[in-house]
Gaussian input, Z-matrix of N, CA and C with variables (Angstrom, degrees):
# hf/3-21g

backbone

0 1
 N
 C     1     B1
 C     2     B2     1     A1
 N     3     B3     2     A2     1     D1
 C     4     B4     3     A3     2     D2
 C     5     B5     4     A4     3     D3
 N     6     B6     5     A5     4     D4
 C     7     B7     6     A6     5     D5
 C     8     B8     7     A7     6     D6
 N     9     B9     8     A8     7     D7
 C    10    B10     9     A9     8     D8
 C    11    B11    10    A10     9     D9
 N    12    B12    11    A11    10    D10
 C    13    B13    12    A12    11    D11
 C    14    B14    13    A13    12    D12
 N    15    B15    14    A14    13    D13
 C    16    B16    15    A15    14    D14
 C    17    B17    16    A16    15    D15
 N    18    B18    17    A17    16    D16
 C    19    B19    18    A18    17    D17
 C    20    B20    19    A19    18    D18
 N    21    B21    20    A20    19    D19
 C    22    B22    21    A21    20    D20
 C    23    B23    22    A22    21    D21
 N    24    B24    23    A23    22    D22
 C    25    B25    24    A24    23    D23
 C    26    B26    25    A25    24    D24
 N    27    B27    26    A26    25    D25
 C    28    B28    27    A27    26    D26
 C    29    B29    28    A28    27    D27
 N    30    B30    29    A29    28    D28
 C    31    B31    30    A30    29    D29
 C    32    B32    31    A31    30    D30
 N    33    B33    32    A32    31    D31
 C    34    B34    33    A33    32    D32
 C    35    B35    34    A34    33    D33
 N    36    B36    35    A35    34    D34
 C    37    B37    36    A36    35    D35
 C    38    B38    37    A37    36    D36
 N    39    B39    38    A38    37    D37
 C    40    B40    39    A39    38    D38
 C    41    B41    40    A40    39    D39
 N    42    B42    41    A41    40    D40
 C    43    B43    42    A42    41    D41
 C    44    B44    43    A43    42    D42
 N    45    B45    44    A44    43    D43
 C    46    B46    45    A45    44    D44
 C    47    B47    46    A46    45    D45
 N    48    B48    47    A47    46    D46
 C    49    B49    48    A48    47    D47
 C    50    B50    49    A49    48    D48
 N    51    B51    50    A50    49    D49
 C    52    B52    51    A51    50    D50
 C    53    B53    52    A52    51    D51
 N    54    B54    53    A53    52    D52
 C    55    B55    54    A54    53    D53
 C    56    B56    55    A55    54    D54
 N    57    B57    56    A56    55    D55
 C    58    B58    57    A57    56    D56
 C    59    B59    58    A58    57    D57
 N    60    B60    59    A59    58    D58
 C    61    B61    60    A60    59    D59
 C    62    B62    61    A61    60    D60
 N    63    B63    62    A62    61    D61
 C    64    B64    63    A63    62    D62
 C    65    B65    64    A64    63    D63
 N    66    B66    65    A65    64    D64
 C    67    B67    66    A66    65    D65
 C    68    B68    67    A67    66    D66
 N    69    B69    68    A68    67    D67
 C    70    B70    69    A69    68    D68
 C    71    B71    70    A70    69    D69
 N    72    B72    71    A71    70    D70
 C    73    B73    72    A72    71    D71
 C    74    B74    73    A73    72    D72
 N    75    B75    74    A74    73    D73
 C    76    B76    75    A75    74    D74
 C    77    B77    76    A76    75    D75
 N    78    B78    77    A77    76    D76
 C    79    B79    78    A78    77    D77
 C    80    B80    79    A79    78    D78
 N    81    B81    80    A80    79    D79
 C    82    B82    81    A81    80    D80
 C    83    B83    82    A82    81    D81
 N    84    B84    83    A83    82    D82
 C    85    B85    84    A84    83    D83
 C    86    B86    85    A85    84    D84
 N    87    B87    86    A86    85    D85
 C    88    B88    87    A87    86    D86
 C    89    B89    88    A88    87    D87
 N    90    B90    89    A89    88    D88
 C    91    B91    90    A90    89    D89
 C    92    B92    91    A91    90    D90
 N    93    B93    92    A92    91    D91
 C    94    B94    93    A93    92    D92
 C    95    B95    94    A94    93    D93
 N    96    B96    95    A95    94    D94
 C    97    B97    96    A96    95    D95
 C    98    B98    97    A97    96    D96
 N    99    B99    98    A98    97    D97
 C   100   B100    99    A99    98    D98
 C   101   B101   100   A100    99    D99
 N   102   B102   101   A101   100   D100
 C   103   B103   102   A102   101   D101
 C   104   B104   103   A103   102   D102
 N   105   B105   104   A104   103   D103
 C   106   B106   105   A105   104   D104
 C   107   B107   106   A106   105   D105
 N   108   B108   107   A107   106   D106
 C   109   B109   108   A108   107   D107
 C   110   B110   109   A109   108   D108
 N   111   B111   110   A110   109   D109
 C   112   B112   111   A111   110   D110
 C   113   B113   112   A112   111   D111
 N   114   B114   113   A113   112   D112
 C   115   B115   114   A114   113   D113
 C   116   B116   115   A115   114   D114
 N   117   B117   116   A116   115   D115
 C   118   B118   117   A117   116   D116
 C   119   B119   118   A118   117   D117
 N   120   B120   119   A119   118   D118
 C   121   B121   120   A120   119   D119
 C   122   B122   121   A121   120   D120
 N   123   B123   122   A122   121   D121
 C   124   B124   123   A123   122   D122
 C   125   B125   124   A124   123   D123
 N   126   B126   125   A125   124   D124
 C   127   B127   126   A126   125   D125
 C   128   B128   127   A127   126   D126
 N   129   B129   128   A128   127   D127
 C   130   B130   129   A129   128   D128
 C   131   B131   130   A130   129   D129
 N   132   B132   131   A131   130   D130
 C   133   B133   132   A132   131   D131
 C   134   B134   133   A133   132   D132
 N   135   B135   134   A134   133   D133
 C   136   B136   135   A135   134   D134
 C   137   B137   136   A136   135   D135
 N   138   B138   137   A137   136   D136
 C   139   B139   138   A138   137   D137
 C   140   B140   139   A139   138   D138
 N   141   B141   140   A140   139   D139
 C   142   B142   141   A141   140   D140
 C   143   B143   142   A142   141   D141
 N   144   B144   143   A143   142   D142
 C   145   B145   144   A144   143   D143
 C   146   B146   145   A145   144   D144
 N   147   B147   146   A146   145   D145
 C   148   B148   147   A147   146   D146
 C   149   B149   148   A148   147   D147
 N   150   B150   149   A149   148   D148
 C   151   B151   150   A150   149   D149
 C   152   B152   151   A151   150   D150
 N   153   B153   152   A152   151   D151
 C   154   B154   153   A153   152   D152
 C   155   B155   154   A154   153   D153
 N   156   B156   155   A155   154   D154
 C   157   B157   156   A156   155   D155
 C   158   B158   157   A157   156   D156
 N   159   B159   158   A158   157   D157
 C   160   B160   159   A159   158   D158
 C   161   B161   160   A160   159   D159
 N   162   B162   161   A161   160   D160
 C   163   B163   162   A162   161   D161
 C   164   B164   163   A163   162   D162
 N   165   B165   164   A164   163   D163
 C   166   B166   165   A165   164   D164
 C   167   B167   166   A166   165   D165
 N   168   B168   167   A167   166   D166
 C   169   B169   168   A168   167   D167
 C   170   B170   169   A169   168   D168
 N   171   B171   170   A170   169   D169
 C   172   B172   171   A171   170   D170
 C   173   B173   172   A172   171   D171
 N   174   B174   173   A173   172   D172
 C   175   B175   174   A174   173   D173
 C   176   B176   175   A175   174   D174
 N   177   B177   176   A176   175   D175
 C   178   B178   177   A177   176   D176
 C   179   B179   178   A178   177   D177
 N   180   B180   179   A179   178   D178
 C   181   B181   180   A180   179   D179
 C   182   B182   181   A181   180   D180
 N   183   B183   182   A182   181   D181
 C   184   B184   183   A183   182   D182
 C   185   B185   184   A184   183   D183
 N   186   B186   185   A185   184   D184
 C   187   B187   186   A186   185   D185
 C   188   B188   187   A187   186   D186
 N   189   B189   188   A188   187   D187
 C   190   B190   189   A189   188   D188
 C   191   B191   190   A190   189   D189
 N   192   B192   191   A191   190   D190
 C   193   B193   192   A192   191   D191
 C   194   B194   193   A193   192   D192
 N   195   B195   194   A194   193   D193
 C   196   B196   195   A195   194   D194
 C   197   B197   196   A196   195   D195
 N   198   B198   197   A197   196   D196
 C   199   B199   198   A198   197   D197
 C   200   B200   199   A199   198   D198
 N   201   B201   200   A200   199   D199
 C   202   B202   201   A201   200   D200
 C   203   B203   202   A202   201   D201
 N   204   B204   203   A203   202   D202
 C   205   B205   204   A204   203   D203
 C   206   B206   205   A205   204   D204
 N   207   B207   206   A206   205   D205
 C   208   B208   207   A207   206   D206
 C   209   B209   208   A208   207   D207
 N   210   B210   209   A209   208   D208
 C   211   B211   210   A210   209   D209
 C   212   B212   211   A211   210   D210
 N   213   B213   212   A212   211   D211
 C   214   B214   213   A213   212   D212
 C   215   B215   214   A214   213   D213
 N   216   B216   215   A215   214   D214
 C   217   B217   216   A216   215   D215
 C   218   B218   217   A217   216   D216
 N   219   B219   218   A218   217   D217
 C   220   B220   219   A219   218   D218
 C   221   B221   220   A220   219   D219
 N   222   B222   221   A221   220   D220
 C   223   B223   222   A222   221   D221
 C   224   B224   223   A223   222   D222
 N   225   B225   224   A224   223   D223
 C   226   B226   225   A225   224   D224
 C   227   B227   226   A226   225   D225
 N   228   B228   227   A227   226   D226
 C   229   B229   228   A228   227   D227
 C   230   B230   229   A229   228   D228
 N   231   B231   230   A230   229   D229
 C   232   B232   231   A231   230   D230
 C   233   B233   232   A232   231   D231

   B1=1.4549
   B2=1.5285
   B3=1.2985
   B4=1.4586
   B5=1.5239
   B6=1.3134
   B7=1.4616
   B8=1.5223
   B9=1.3150
   B10=1.4662
   B11=1.5243
   B12=1.3212
   B13=1.4619
   B14=1.5289
   B15=1.3137
   B16=1.4663
   B17=1.5252
   B18=1.3302
   B19=1.4631
   B20=1.5182
   B21=1.3186
   B22=1.4678
   B23=1.5253
   B24=1.3180
   B25=1.4639
   B26=1.5285
   B27=1.3238
   B28=1.4681
   B29=1.5305
   B30=1.3183
   B31=1.4654
   B32=1.5294
   B33=1.3103
   B34=1.4657
   B35=1.5252
   B36=1.3239
   B37=1.4583
   B38=1.5310
   B39=1.3251
   B40=1.4645
   B41=1.5222
   B42=1.3262
   B43=1.4617
   B44=1.5250
   B45=1.3305
   B46=1.4663
   B47=1.5223
   B48=1.3150
   B49=1.4584
   B50=1.5283
   B51=1.3154
   B52=1.4658
   B53=1.5236
   B54=1.3249
   B55=1.4667
   B56=1.5312
   B57=1.3122
   B58=1.4675
   B59=1.5212
   B60=1.3150
   B61=1.4600
   B62=1.5266
   B63=1.3203
   B64=1.4695
   B65=1.5206
   B66=1.3264
   B67=1.4638
   B68=1.5300
   B69=1.3237
   B70=1.4659
   B71=1.5289
   B72=1.3189
   B73=1.4671
   B74=1.5230
   B75=1.3156
   B76=1.4669
   B77=1.5320
   B78=1.3244
   B79=1.4639
   B80=1.5289
   B81=1.3182
   B82=1.4655
   B83=1.5274
   B84=1.3220
   B85=1.4615
   B86=1.5267
   B87=1.3334
   B88=1.4692
   B89=1.5169
   B90=1.3149
   B91=1.4669
   B92=1.5274
   B93=1.3205
   B94=1.4587
   B95=1.5260
   B96=1.3111
   B97=1.4654
   B98=1.5277
   B99=1.3212
   B100=1.4662
   B101=1.5264
   B102=1.3270
   B103=1.4662
   B104=1.5257
   B105=1.3051
   B106=1.4703
   B107=1.5319
   B108=1.3185
   B109=1.4616
   B110=1.5260
   B111=1.3152
   B112=1.4654
   B113=1.5229
   B114=1.3258
   B115=1.4702
   B116=1.5233
   B117=1.3151
   B118=1.4568
   B119=1.5305
   B120=1.3166
   B121=1.4613
   B122=1.5252
   B123=1.3242
   B124=1.4693
   B125=1.5264
   B126=1.3214
   B127=1.4637
   B128=1.5276
   B129=1.3118
   B130=1.4648
   B131=1.5256
   B132=1.3337
   B133=1.4684
   B134=1.5286
   B135=1.3219
   B136=1.4622
   B137=1.5310
   B138=1.3080
   B139=1.4678
   B140=1.5283
   B141=1.3250
   B142=1.4619
   B143=1.5255
   B144=1.3272
   B145=1.4681
   B146=1.5244
   B147=1.3280
   B148=1.4640
   B149=1.5284
   B150=1.3167
   B151=1.4622
   B152=1.5210
   B153=1.3237
   B154=1.4650
   B155=1.5207
   B156=1.3216
   B157=1.4646
   B158=1.5288
   B159=1.3119
   B160=1.4696
   B161=1.5318
   B162=1.3312
   B163=1.4700
   B164=1.5257
   B165=1.3222
   B166=1.4700
   B167=1.5239
   B168=1.3465
   B169=1.4671
   B170=1.5177
   B171=1.3189
   B172=1.4630
   B173=1.5276
   B174=1.3234
   B175=1.4667
   B176=1.5212
   B177=1.3124
   B178=1.4663
   B179=1.5265
   B180=1.3260
   B181=1.4648
   B182=1.5268
   B183=1.3242
   B184=1.4661
   B185=1.5245
   B186=1.3309
   B187=1.4642
   B188=1.5275
   B189=1.3133
   B190=1.4672
   B191=1.5207
   B192=1.3090
   B193=1.4615
   B194=1.5127
   B195=1.3054
   B196=1.4610
   B197=1.5200
   B198=1.3242
   B199=1.4625
   B200=1.5288
   B201=1.3058
   B202=1.4686
   B203=1.5241
   B204=1.3191
   B205=1.4641
   B206=1.5115
   B207=1.2816
   B208=1.4591
   B209=1.5187
   B210=1.3064
   B211=1.4696
   B212=1.5084
   B213=1.2885
   B214=1.4604
   B215=1.5174
   B216=1.3167
   B217=1.4603
   B218=1.5167
   B219=1.3159
   B220=1.4593
   B221=1.5229
   B222=1.3189
   B223=1.4627
   B224=1.5330
   B225=1.3254
   B226=1.4435
   B227=1.5305
   B228=1.3168
   B229=1.4660
   B230=1.5276
   B231=1.2877
   B232=1.4699
   B233=1.4731
   A1=108.14
   A2=115.55
   A3=119.58
   A4=111.38
   A5=114.78
   A6=121.27
   A7=110.56
   A8=116.41
   A9=120.97
   A10=110.36
   A11=116.50
   A12=120.23
   A13=111.34
   A14=117.00
   A15=120.03
   A16=110.58
   A17=116.55
   A18=120.60
   A19=110.59
   A20=116.42
   A21=120.08
   A22=111.05
   A23=117.41
   A24=120.86
   A25=110.83
   A26=116.97
   A27=121.01
   A28=110.53
   A29=117.12
   A30=121.28
   A31=109.80
   A32=116.61
   A33=120.23
   A34=111.79
   A35=116.80
   A36=120.35
   A37=110.43
   A38=117.60
   A39=121.36
   A40=110.45
   A41=117.06
   A42=121.30
   A43=110.53
   A44=116.53
   A45=120.18
   A46=111.21
   A47=116.58
   A48=121.11
   A49=111.22
   A50=117.02
   A51=121.40
   A52=111.05
   A53=116.92
   A54=120.90
   A55=110.27
   A56=116.68
   A57=120.71
   A58=110.86
   A59=116.79
   A60=121.48
   A61=110.99
   A62=116.75
   A63=120.87
   A64=110.82
   A65=116.35
   A66=120.19
   A67=111.17
   A68=117.07
   A69=121.35
   A70=110.99
   A71=116.26
   A72=120.32
   A73=110.00
   A74=116.78
   A75=120.79
   A76=111.09
   A77=116.35
   A78=119.86
   A79=110.91
   A80=116.43
   A81=120.81
   A82=111.09
   A83=116.42
   A84=120.67
   A85=111.24
   A86=116.46
   A87=120.04
   A88=111.54
   A89=115.63
   A90=119.87
   A91=111.46
   A92=116.98
   A93=121.45
   A94=113.42
   A95=117.09
   A96=120.69
   A97=110.54
   A98=114.83
   A99=120.24
   A100=112.21
   A101=116.41
   A102=119.39
   A103=109.83
   A104=114.17
   A105=120.55
   A106=109.45
   A107=117.04
   A108=120.82
   A109=110.73
   A110=117.41
   A111=120.91
   A112=110.58
   A113=116.57
   A114=119.94
   A115=110.89
   A116=116.35
   A117=121.40
   A118=111.09
   A119=115.93
   A120=120.64
   A121=110.89
   A122=116.46
   A123=120.80
   A124=110.36
   A125=115.99
   A126=120.42
   A127=111.02
   A128=116.84
   A129=120.58
   A130=111.04
   A131=116.92
   A132=120.64
   A133=110.50
   A134=116.50
   A135=121.37
   A136=110.70
   A137=116.59
   A138=120.83
   A139=110.34
   A140=117.32
   A141=121.06
   A142=110.85
   A143=117.32
   A144=120.73
   A145=110.98
   A146=116.93
   A147=119.96
   A148=111.05
   A149=116.30
   A150=120.70
   A151=110.95
   A152=116.50
   A153=120.60
   A154=111.09
   A155=117.81
   A156=121.12
   A157=110.76
   A158=116.64
   A159=120.99
   A160=110.13
   A161=116.26
   A162=120.08
   A163=111.13
   A164=116.94
   A165=120.67
   A166=110.85
   A167=116.37
   A168=119.87
   A169=110.84
   A170=116.60
   A171=120.25
   A172=111.66
   A173=117.13
   A174=120.58
   A175=110.68
   A176=116.91
   A177=120.35
   A178=110.78
   A179=117.41
   A180=120.31
   A181=111.47
   A182=116.67
   A183=119.66
   A184=109.86
   A185=116.61
   A186=120.22
   A187=111.94
   A188=116.95
   A189=120.87
   A190=110.82
   A191=116.26
   A192=120.14
   A193=112.69
   A194=113.82
   A195=120.38
   A196=110.32
   A197=116.05
   A198=118.45
   A199=110.20
   A200=116.20
   A201=118.57
   A202=109.93
   A203=114.68
   A204=119.96
   A205=107.98
   A206=114.71
   A207=120.15
   A208=108.41
   A209=114.62
   A210=117.84
   A211=108.80
   A212=114.94
   A213=121.16
   A214=107.25
   A215=116.07
   A216=119.58
   A217=112.91
   A218=117.79
   A219=119.62
   A220=111.12
   A221=117.26
   A222=118.52
   A223=110.93
   A224=118.75
   A225=120.15
   A226=112.11
   A227=116.47
   A228=119.78
   A229=112.30
   A230=117.78
   A231=120.54
   A232=113.06
   D1=141.39
   D2=-176.69
   D3=-75.85
   D4=160.66
   D5=177.38
   D6=-59.67
   D7=-38.92
   D8=178.65
   D9=-58.66
   D10=-49.24
   D11=-177.23
   D12=-67.54
   D13=-35.44
   D14=176.19
   D15=-63.87
   D16=-41.34
   D17=178.60
   D18=-65.95
   D19=-40.87
   D20=178.98
   D21=-64.37
   D22=-40.46
   D23=176.65
   D24=-62.72
   D25=-40.87
   D26=178.97
   D27=-64.26
   D28=-40.23
   D29=178.22
   D30=-62.80
   D31=-46.11
   D32=-179.73
   D33=-66.16
   D34=-37.17
   D35=178.30
   D36=-66.04
   D37=-41.28
   D38=177.28
   D39=-62.80
   D40=-39.50
   D41=178.23
   D42=-63.70
   D43=-47.86
   D44=179.55
   D45=-60.67
   D46=-39.28
   D47=178.21
   D48=-63.77
   D49=-42.15
   D50=179.09
   D51=-64.44
   D52=-40.17
   D53=179.10
   D54=-67.17
   D55=-43.67
   D56=178.50
   D57=-61.14
   D58=-42.15
   D59=178.06
   D60=-63.47
   D61=-44.06
   D62=179.19
   D63=-61.95
   D64=-40.07
   D65=179.19
   D66=-64.71
   D67=-43.13
   D68=-179.61
   D69=-63.99
   D70=-43.17
   D71=179.12
   D72=-64.73
   D73=-40.90
   D74=179.31
   D75=-63.37
   D76=-45.39
   D77=179.84
   D78=-61.38
   D79=-41.07
   D80=178.30
   D81=-64.54
   D82=-44.30
   D83=-179.98
   D84=-64.74
   D85=-39.11
   D86=177.03
   D87=-62.74
   D88=-41.97
   D89=-178.86
   D90=-64.56
   D91=-31.02
   D92=-177.54
   D93=-92.71
   D94=-10.03
   D95=-176.54
   D96=-67.79
   D97=136.64
   D98=-179.82
   D99=-117.54
   D100=4.81
   D101=179.78
   D102=-150.63
   D103=165.15
   D104=176.50
   D105=-61.23
   D106=-39.29
   D107=-179.86
   D108=-62.53
   D109=-40.29
   D110=179.00
   D111=-66.45
   D112=-39.74
   D113=176.68
   D114=-63.89
   D115=-41.59
   D116=179.12
   D117=-63.77
   D118=-41.94
   D119=178.61
   D120=-64.75
   D121=-41.45
   D122=178.44
   D123=-61.89
   D124=-43.48
   D125=179.93
   D126=-65.19
   D127=-42.33
   D128=178.99
   D129=-63.01
   D130=-40.56
   D131=178.44
   D132=-65.45
   D133=-37.73
   D134=178.58
   D135=-64.84
   D136=-47.82
   D137=179.22
   D138=-61.53
   D139=-40.45
   D140=177.68
   D141=-63.20
   D142=-43.72
   D143=179.17
   D144=-62.11
   D145=-41.06
   D146=177.67
   D147=-64.84
   D148=-42.00
   D149=178.75
   D150=-61.68
   D151=-42.02
   D152=178.05
   D153=-65.72
   D154=-38.38
   D155=178.54
   D156=-64.41
   D157=-42.89
   D158=178.68
   D159=-64.38
   D160=-43.89
   D161=-179.83
   D162=-63.18
   D163=-41.73
   D164=179.22
   D165=-65.14
   D166=-42.45
   D167=178.36
   D168=-64.05
   D169=-46.09
   D170=-179.61
   D171=-61.39
   D172=-42.72
   D173=178.61
   D174=-63.38
   D175=-41.69
   D176=179.58
   D177=-64.66
   D178=-39.63
   D179=178.88
   D180=-67.74
   D181=-38.04
   D182=176.69
   D183=-64.10
   D184=-44.16
   D185=179.07
   D186=-65.49
   D187=-30.48
   D188=178.69
   D189=-67.00
   D190=-35.70
   D191=178.57
   D192=86.81
   D193=-171.48
   D194=-178.90
   D195=-75.28
   D196=153.47
   D197=176.63
   D198=-65.62
   D199=151.47
   D200=179.21
   D201=-65.10
   D202=149.43
   D203=176.58
   D204=-109.46
   D205=148.75
   D206=-179.00
   D207=-114.83
   D208=127.62
   D209=177.67
   D210=-92.60
   D211=145.55
   D212=178.84
   D213=-100.40
   D214=108.31
   D215=-174.90
   D216=-63.02
   D217=-32.04
   D218=-179.87
   D219=-68.60
   D220=-40.89
   D221=-176.64
   D222=-69.00
   D223=-27.13
   D224=179.60
   D225=-79.45
   D226=-14.46
   D227=-179.08
   D228=-89.65
   D229=-11.06
   D230=-176.73
   D231=-78.00

């Protein structure tokens, strides 16, 4: 597997981990909430965590750049 693909897999794994963590924190906060305001705050924190995870993933993918291209030496000789 190429370095590019390994980096892309690592980026996606970090994103999935961040989403899983945000979900767990949200579920815990919901279980402990005793008011509508607490539920609203928990939901807002969850949405913010997801937004941050998406932004971090997108930035990492932009920094990674385009996938490498492979030239076919035979086709260029024809």
